[in-house]
DRENKEZA-583253 format. One line per field, with one value per residue (C-alpha): residue number from 1; residue in three letters; x, y, z. Coordinates in Angstrom, 1 decimal. Example, Ala and Ser with C-alpha at 12.3 -4.5 7.8 and 13.67 -1.06 7.14 Angstrom:
BEGIN
n	1;2
res	ALA;SER
x	12.3;13.7
y	-4.5;-1.1
z	7.8;7.1
//
This chain:
BEGIN
n	1;2;3;4;5;6;7;8;9;10;11;12;13;14;15;16;17;18;19;20;21;22;23;24;25;26;27;28;29;30;31;32;33;34;35;36;37;38;39;40;41;42;43;44;45;46;47;48;49;50;51;52;53;54;55;56;57;58;59;60;61;62;63;64;65;66;67;68;69;70;71;72;73;74;75;76;77;78;79;80;81;82;83;84;85;86;87;88;89;90;91;92;93;94;95;96;97;98;99;100;101;102;103;104;105;106;107;108;109;110;111;112;113;114;115;116;117;118;119;120;121;122;123;124;125;126;127;128;129;130;131;132;133;134;135;136;137;138;139;140;141;142;143;144;145;146;147;148;149;150;151;152;153;154;155;156;157;158;159;160;161;162;163;164;165;166;167;168;169;170;171;172;173;174;175;176;177;178;179;180;181;182;183;184;185;186;187;188;189;190;191;192;193;194;195;196;197;198;199;200;201;202;203;204;205;206;207;208;209;210;211;212;213;214;215;216;217;218;219;220;221;222;223;224;225;226;227;228;229;230;231;232;233;234;235;236;237;238;239;240;241;242;243;244;245;246;247;248;249;250;251;252;253;254;255;256;257;258;259;260;261;262
res	MET;ARG;HIS;GLN;TYR;GLY;TRP;LEU;LEU;ARG;GLY;ALA;VAL;ALA;ALA;ALA;VAL;ALA;LEU;ALA;VAL;ALA;ALA;ALA;ALA;ALA;ALA;ASP;TYR;PRO;THR;LYS;ASN;SER;PRO;PRO;PRO;THR;PRO;ALA;PRO;VAL;VAL;VAL;ALA;PRO;VAL;THR;PRO;GLY;PHE;PHE;VAL;LYS;ALA;GLY;PHE;LEU;TYR;GLY;ILE;ASN;GLN;THR;SER;SER;LYS;LEU;TYR;SER;GLN;GLY;PHE;PRO;GLY;GLY;ALA;SER;ALA;GLY;PRO;GLN;VAL;LEU;ILE;PRO;GLY;VAL;GLY;THR;THR;VAL;SER;ASN;VAL;ALA;THR;LEU;GLY;PHE;GLU;ALA;GLY;TYR;PHE;VAL;THR;PRO;SER;LEU;SER;VAL;ASP;VAL;SER;ALA;GLY;VAL;PRO;VAL;TRP;ALA;THR;ASP;LYS;THR;LYS;GLY;THR;PRO;LEU;GLY;LEU;PRO;LEU;PRO;SER;GLY;THR;THR;LEU;ALA;LYS;ILE;MET;PRO;SER;PHE;VAL;PRO;VAL;THR;ALA;LEU;TYR;HIS;PHE;THR;GLN;PHE;GLY;ALA;PHE;GLN;PRO;TYR;ILE;GLY;GLY;GLY;LEU;ALA;ALA;VAL;PHE;SER;LEU;ALA;THR;ARG;ASP;ALA;PHE;ASP;THR;SER;VAL;THR;VAL;LYS;PRO;ALA;ILE;GLY;LEU;VAL;LEU;GLN;GLY;GLY;ALA;ASP;VAL;MET;ILE;ASP;GLN;HIS;TRP;GLY;TRP;SER;LEU;ASP;VAL;ARG;LYS;LEU;PHE;ALA;HIS;VAL;THR;ALA;ASP;ALA;THR;GLY;GLU;ASN;PHE;ALA;GLN;PHE;GLY;LEU;PRO;GLN;PHE;PRO;MET;ALA;ASN;SER;GLN;LYS;ALA;TYR;PHE;GLN;PRO;TRP;VAL;LEU;SER;THR;GLY;VAL;THR;TYR;ARG;PHE
x	-110.8;-110.0;-109.0;-106.6;-104.9;-104.5;-102.6;-100.4;-99.3;-99.0;-96.6;-94.4;-94.2;-92.8;-90.5;-89.1;-88.6;-86.3;-84.3;-83.5;-82.7;-80.0;-78.7;-77.9;-76.5;-74.4;-73.1;-71.4;-69.1;-65.9;-65.9;-63.4;-62.8;-63.3;-60.1;-59.0;-60.0;-57.7;-55.9;-56.6;-54.1;-51.5;-52.9;-50.5;-51.2;-50.0;-46.4;-47.1;-44.4;-42.7;-39.7;-38.1;-35.4;-33.2;-31.1;-29.3;-26.2;-23.7;-20.9;-18.3;-16.5;-13.1;-12.1;-9.6;-6.7;-3.8;-0.5;2.2;4.6;8.0;9.6;13.2;14.9;17.4;20.1;18.6;16.4;13.0;11.9;11.6;9.2;7.0;8.0;6.2;7.4;7.2;5.7;3.5;0.2;-1.9;-5.0;-7.9;-9.5;-13.4;-15.3;-18.6;-20.8;-23.9;-25.2;-28.0;-30.2;-32.4;-34.4;-37.8;-40.2;-40.5;-43.2;-44.7;-42.1;-38.9;-36.8;-33.6;-31.3;-28.3;-26.9;-23.4;-22.0;-20.9;-16.6;-14.6;-11.0;-9.5;-6.4;-4.1;-1.4;1.0;0.1;3.3;7.0;8.4;11.5;14.3;13.1;13.0;9.0;7.8;3.7;1.1;2.8;0.5;1.2;-1.2;-4.8;-7.4;-10.9;-12.7;-15.9;-18.2;-21.4;-23.6;-26.4;-28.6;-31.9;-33.8;-36.9;-39.3;-41.3;-44.5;-47.2;-45.9;-47.8;-45.3;-42.7;-41.3;-37.8;-35.6;-33.0;-30.8;-27.5;-25.9;-22.4;-20.6;-18.1;-15.0;-12.4;-10.8;-11.8;-8.4;-5.3;-2.5;1.1;2.5;5.2;4.1;4.4;2.6;-0.4;-3.0;-5.6;-7.1;-10.8;-12.6;-15.8;-17.1;-19.8;-22.2;-24.9;-27.8;-30.3;-32.2;-36.2;-38.2;-40.5;-43.4;-45.4;-47.6;-47.8;-45.0;-42.9;-40.6;-37.4;-34.9;-32.1;-29.9;-26.4;-24.4;-21.0;-18.9;-16.1;-13.7;-10.0;-8.5;-4.6;-3.0;0.4;2.7;5.9;8.5;8.5;9.7;12.2;13.8;11.2;12.5;16.2;17.2;18.5;16.0;15.7;14.6;11.9;8.2;5.3;2.0;-0.8;-3.2;-6.2;-9.3;-11.4;-14.5;-16.0;-19.3;-21.5;-24.3;-27.0;-29.9;-32.2;-35.4;-37.3;-39.7;-42.2;-43.4
y	-4.5;-7.1;-4.1;-3.1;-6.4;-6.8;-3.2;-4.6;-7.7;-5.9;-3.7;-6.6;-8.5;-5.0;-4.8;-8.1;-7.7;-4.3;-6.2;-8.8;-6.6;-4.4;-7.8;-8.8;-5.2;-5.3;-8.9;-7.1;-4.7;-6.2;-5.8;-4.9;-8.8;-10.1;-11.4;-8.9;-9.9;-12.7;-10.8;-12.1;-14.4;-13.1;-14.5;-15.5;-16.0;-19.5;-19.3;-18.9;-19.5;-16.1;-13.7;-12.6;-10.6;-10.7;-7.9;-7.6;-8.2;-10.7;-12.0;-14.4;-16.9;-18.3;-21.6;-22.1;-24.7;-23.7;-25.1;-23.1;-24.5;-23.1;-23.0;-22.2;-21.3;-18.4;-18.4;-21.0;-20.8;-20.0;-22.7;-26.3;-28.3;-27.1;-28.3;-27.9;-25.5;-27.4;-25.7;-22.7;-22.5;-19.5;-17.6;-15.6;-13.0;-12.8;-10.5;-8.3;-6.7;-6.1;-9.6;-10.0;-12.8;-13.4;-16.3;-17.6;-20.1;-22.8;-24.1;-23.4;-25.5;-25.4;-22.2;-21.5;-18.9;-16.9;-14.7;-12.3;-10.0;-6.6;-7.3;-6.1;-6.8;-9.5;-10.1;-13.4;-14.1;-16.9;-19.0;-20.5;-20.2;-21.7;-24.0;-22.3;-19.2;-15.6;-15.2;-14.6;-16.1;-13.6;-11.9;-10.4;-12.5;-10.3;-8.6;-10.3;-9.1;-12.7;-13.3;-16.6;-16.6;-19.7;-21.2;-23.4;-25.2;-25.1;-26.8;-24.7;-25.9;-24.2;-26.1;-23.8;-20.6;-17.7;-19.3;-20.8;-22.9;-24.2;-26.0;-27.1;-26.6;-26.4;-24.6;-21.8;-20.0;-18.7;-16.2;-12.8;-9.4;-7.9;-8.7;-6.3;-7.4;-7.6;-10.1;-12.1;-10.0;-10.3;-12.4;-14.1;-16.3;-19.1;-19.1;-22.6;-24.1;-25.5;-27.0;-24.8;-26.4;-23.5;-23.8;-21.0;-19.5;-16.9;-15.2;-13.6;-10.6;-11.0;-12.3;-9.7;-9.0;-11.0;-11.5;-14.1;-16.3;-17.9;-19.9;-21.3;-23.7;-23.2;-26.0;-25.2;-26.2;-22.4;-21.8;-18.6;-18.0;-15.5;-14.9;-13.3;-12.3;-9.2;-10.1;-6.5;-5.6;-7.4;-6.2;-9.3;-9.1;-10.3;-14.2;-15.4;-17.2;-17.8;-19.7;-21.3;-21.0;-24.2;-23.6;-25.6;-22.5;-23.7;-20.4;-20.3;-17.5;-15.9;-13.6;-11.8;-9.4;-8.5;-10.5;-9.5;-11.6;-10.3
z	-16.3;-19.6;-21.3;-18.4;-18.2;-22.3;-21.8;-19.4;-21.1;-24.4;-22.3;-21.0;-24.3;-25.5;-22.8;-23.3;-27.0;-26.3;-23.5;-26.1;-28.8;-26.2;-25.1;-28.5;-29.6;-26.5;-27.5;-30.6;-28.9;-26.7;-23.0;-20.5;-19.8;-23.5;-25.4;-28.1;-31.9;-33.5;-36.7;-40.0;-41.0;-43.8;-47.1;-49.4;-52.9;-54.7;-56.6;-60.0;-63.2;-63.6;-62.7;-59.4;-58.0;-54.7;-53.1;-50.2;-48.0;-48.5;-46.5;-47.8;-45.4;-46.4;-46.0;-48.9;-48.6;-50.6;-51.6;-53.0;-55.6;-56.8;-60.2;-59.8;-56.2;-55.4;-57.4;-59.9;-63.0;-63.2;-65.6;-65.1;-63.2;-60.1;-56.7;-53.4;-51.2;-47.5;-44.6;-46.3;-47.2;-48.1;-46.8;-48.3;-46.3;-45.6;-48.0;-47.3;-50.0;-51.9;-53.4;-56.1;-57.3;-60.3;-61.4;-62.8;-61.3;-64.1;-61.8;-58.4;-56.7;-59.3;-60.0;-61.9;-60.1;-60.9;-58.3;-57.8;-55.8;-56.3;-56.5;-53.5;-53.1;-50.8;-49.6;-50.3;-47.5;-46.4;-43.5;-41.9;-43.0;-45.8;-45.0;-46.6;-47.6;-45.9;-46.0;-42.6;-42.0;-42.7;-45.8;-48.4;-51.7;-53.9;-53.7;-55.5;-56.7;-56.6;-57.7;-58.8;-60.6;-59.5;-61.5;-59.5;-59.7;-56.6;-55.2;-53.2;-50.3;-50.7;-48.0;-45.1;-46.3;-45.9;-44.6;-47.9;-47.6;-50.6;-51.0;-54.7;-56.4;-59.4;-61.2;-60.5;-62.5;-60.5;-61.8;-60.7;-62.0;-61.2;-59.2;-57.7;-57.1;-53.5;-53.0;-56.4;-59.2;-62.4;-60.7;-62.6;-61.7;-64.0;-64.2;-63.4;-62.6;-59.5;-58.0;-55.7;-53.2;-52.0;-49.2;-47.6;-47.5;-48.3;-45.6;-48.0;-46.6;-49.4;-53.1;-54.3;-51.5;-48.9;-47.1;-47.9;-45.9;-47.8;-47.6;-50.4;-50.5;-53.3;-53.9;-56.6;-57.9;-58.4;-59.6;-59.3;-61.4;-60.1;-62.8;-60.2;-56.1;-54.6;-52.3;-52.0;-49.5;-47.2;-48.2;-50.0;-53.9;-56.7;-57.2;-60.7;-58.9;-59.9;-58.3;-58.5;-55.9;-56.2;-54.0;-53.1;-52.8;-50.6;-49.2;-47.3;-48.8;-46.6;-47.9;-46.6;-48.4;-49.6;-52.4;-55.1;-57.3;-60.6
//
């Protein structure tokens, strides 16, 4: 009888152990009502000194304010002092192109950047009708291929993980690679140096690849000169008249694209 009870006791203990092992194994498998497993966070390695590049879409929004000055008037000499032409200014069209940027992280939080875009043509038109001149508003003065190359120092905020905003500023060389005459003839654009402010953010996918959003604001004074005017397009005789366009060149430049850190 004692042996019979001992056998039953050993069987009960073995069954309890088997049930405990089965329950522990079942706990490792998700059930129908179990919440989905939490995905592992994206691990972005700390920024280290080194080079990086960016490429993507660039859009320049014109905010140029210009004044026109004349040297000589219809029937007069083309030499002499410049005189402001009242009632008229100019506007430059917006541009869309492919933008590039390259730079170097001097420290994990400080970089030095240089950027540019593929040059495209922009149209320079009158805005308003000048007093005493047969020049309708919207007349194309010339076509230009504007370009500016900012060199900036940027501070990067790296405490937010993959989202890394930055802000900074610097200087930009402003010039035109080419011009095409329209109403103005023999047009030249004088190179200038302007101030540029820059801000944006990099959203990193891993330690090398990411997506960039960027905005820049340029402040520059640019002068364009023309040695003649094409009044013939309005059916009028040619006049010995030259002009200068003095522009406060202040475009917004927006860009977005991929970034790669070496």
